[in-house]
N, C-alpha and C positions, 0 to 999 in steps of 0.2 A: 490169805483165806480165799478158797475157791468160790467164785461167783458165777453160778450157772444161769442160762437163759430161763426166764420166767415165761411160761405160756398161759395167757389168759384165755384158755379154751378147754373145758373139761372133756368135750366131745372127742378130741383127738386120741385120748387114751383107749376109746372103744373101737377104734379103726384098726383093721388087720393090716392095712397098708395105707400109706399116705403118698399120693401122687402129687409131685410138684409140677404141675402141667406146664407152666410157662418156663420152667427150667429144663424140661424133658428129663427129670430125675424122679426117682421113687424109692421108698424104703424097701419095696419088694424086689427091686432090680439092682440097687446100688448099696454098697457097704458104707454108710455115711461116716461112722467113726474112723474107718480106715482112710477114706478119701479126705475128710475135713477135720478130723479130731484134733490136729495140731494148730488149727488156725487161732490166732490171738488178735490179728488186726484185719478189718475189712474196710476196704475203700470203695465207695461207690460214686458214679458220676454218669452223666446223661448219655455220653457217646460211646459206643462199643470200641471205636478205634482209639479213642483217648484212654479207655481202661486197659486196652491191650498195650498201648505205649507206656502206661504207668507200671504194668507188671514187668515190662522189659526193663524200665528204669530201675525199679526197686530191686530186681534180681541182680543187676550190675552193682547197685549200691550195697547190697548185703553179700555180695560175693557168692551168690547162689546159681548163677547162670553163666553160660559161655557167651562171649561176645557174638552178637548176631543170632542167637539161638532162637528157636521159634517156641511159642507157648500156645498149645492147643486150646481151643475154646471148649470148656466142659459142657457148655449148653449147645453144642453143635447140632443137637436133634430139634432145635427150635430156632425161629429167627426173631423171637420176641426180646430176648436179653442175651448178653454175652457174659461169660464168667472165665476168669483166669486165676491160677494159683501158683505161688512159688513159696516154699518154706511156710512160714506162719502167716503169710499174707494172701488174702483173697481179694480180687478185684473184679467188681460187678457193674455192668451198665444198668441204668433204670429208666432210660427214655426221658421224655419231656413231660413235666406237669405232675400234679398231685395224683390223678388217677394211675398213671403209669408206674411212678415210684411206690405208691401203696400196694399195688399188686405184687411187685417185686419184693417189698420188705415182708409181706406176709410169708411168702415162700423162703426168703432169706432166713428170717428168724426161726421158721420150722427146721430149716436145714441145719442151722447151728444147734438147735435143741436135739434133734435126732443124732447129730454127731457128737453129742455130749461135750460140746465146747464150753470153756469156762474163762472167765476174766477177758471178755471180749471188748475191744474198742472199735466202734464204727464211726468212720468219718466220710461225710460227703465232700468231695472235691468238685469244683465246677466254676462256671462263669456267671457274671451277674452285671446289672447296671448300678453304677455308683452314684451316691448323692453327696455332692460336696467334697469329693475325693478325686485325685488325679487319676487318670486312667492307668491301670497296672497296679494299683493298690490292692492288697489282700485284706479281706474283711473276715475275721473270726467271729462267728455269731454268738451273742450273749443270749438272745431271746429271739425266737422267730415271732413276728406279729403279723396279723391279718391287715387287710387293706383299710381298716379303721384304727390301725396301730395298737390293737389289743393283743396280748400275748396268749392267744388261744387258737385251737383248731376246732372247727365245727364239723361234725360227722353226723349225718342222718342215718339212724339205725331203726329199722322197723317203723319208719314213718316219724320217728321222734328225733329231735335235734340233740346230740350229745356234745358237750364242750369238754375238750381235753387240753391239758397243759402243754405248752411248747418251750419250757425251759430247757436248757442244755447244760451239760456238766461244767461247772465254773472252773474247778481245778484243771480239768483237761484244757479248757480255753486258755487258762493262765500258762500252762506248760507249753501250749503251741506258740503263745506270744513270746515266751522266753526263747524258744527255738528260733523264731524269726529274727530276734535281737542277735542271737549267736551267729546265724548265717549272715546277716547284715547287707542283703542284696536288694531289698525292696521294702517299700513302706507298708506297714501292717498295722491294722487297728482292730480293737474289739468293739463291736457295735451291735445294734439290733438289725435283723434282716426282715424286710417286708416280703411275705409270700403271697403271690397273687394267683388268680385263677386263669389268667391269660397273659399274653405278651403285649398287647396293644392297649385297648381301652382300659383294661384292669391295672395298667402301669402308668396310665395318663399320657400315652404317646399321641402325637398329632399326625402320625404317618400311616395309620391303618386305613383299611377300606371304609371303615365307619369311625367318625369322630364328631360328636355333637357338643363340644366345649371348645374354649379359645385358649390361647397360649397363656394368658394371664391367669386363668383358672388352673391350668396345668401346673404353672410355677407356684402358685399359692399352695396348692396340694402337696407338691414335693417339698416345699419349704416347711410345711406343717409336719411332714413325715421326718425331715431332718431335725426339727426341734423336738420331736418326740424320742430322738435317739436312733432313728433309722439311718443306716449308712449304705445300704445296698438293697436291691430288689431282685428276687428270682421266683421260682415257681415250685419248689418242692420242699423247702425247710420245715414247714409247719407239720405236715404229716410225718415227716422224717423224725422230728423231735418227739411228736406225740407218741408214735409207735415204739420208739426206742425207750421212752420213759415207762410205758406200760410193760415192756419186756425186761426191764431192769438192766438195760445195756448203757454203758458209757458212750456218749456220742458227741460229735462235734461237726460243725459246718464251716468249711474253709473255701471261700470263693474269691476269685480275682474280679476286679471291676474292669469292663472293657471300654467304658465311657463314663463321663459325668453327665447325668441326666438334667442337671440345671443348665447345661450348655447345648443340648441337643438330644435328638432321639435316634438317629442313625449311627451305626457303627461304621466309622470311616478310616480307622487305622489300616495299615497295609497287612497283608497276609502274614508276612515275617514277624511283624510286631505282635500281631494277635497269637501266633504261635508261641512266641516268647512268653507273653502274659499267661497263657494257658498252662505253661510249665511251672509257674510259680507256686500254685497250691501243691503240685506234685513235689516240688523241691522241698517245701515246708514239712509236708506230711512225711516224705521220705526220710528227711532228717530226724523227725520226731520218732519214727519207727527204729531207725538206727540207734538213737540215743536211748530209747527204751529197751533195746536189746543189748546195750552196753557196747555198741560198735563205733561210737563217735570218740 
């Protein structure tokens, strides 16, 4: 069954042209169905360089690119986001934090709609701080929760607070977990992900420019988070889950943990170790895509 993108905006039908400003793309200047109509998998992550590395990796895994081949940035007309494509896979950077990924998702969802894409799977791949997990563990998100451990995203619209669900696709999470078992290279768990509004105070760190609580209070908070089912902390998953839900898109969040926050706040692993950690979500999602396309 064809499952098309659902747009929650009746005003778009009245527009002669839709300019996706932060992508430097527009329906009056680009043929969206020709450029993107075959897309089935969209992977998003914070860093442009990481998303370029992912598209090169997936091209090799799917046998769609030449070794050392270059992949042009589709959004080269802007410095806000980067976008790369090979075959049915689109790779897009989203920057850091809820506001940045929110802007990107509005335009990405419209892009997929204008391209008449169907049966889309969107997966956020990234890094996070773990709670009670060995560094390098991968967390597949069951629910994104806020800083009070509630599975919801609050959006202020026209001065009123709107609460939206942050559940993610359970079947997709199970399929990704099965893929990790088949790979057998790193520890992977399904758990809740806490999405915060900043990296320091919002995540209970002791090493920011401002900190008005002590270590005991910090540890008590993180242990409460763990007891509620939280296994990692990042800054994008809540609005990602909420917007994918509203658009009828199957979505998942797959993040590697760079440290165990119960043991410290600063990331102290070597550069080489961190690079290998950051490749783990790419390997897992790459394997999932290959398996979905019958190439495993």
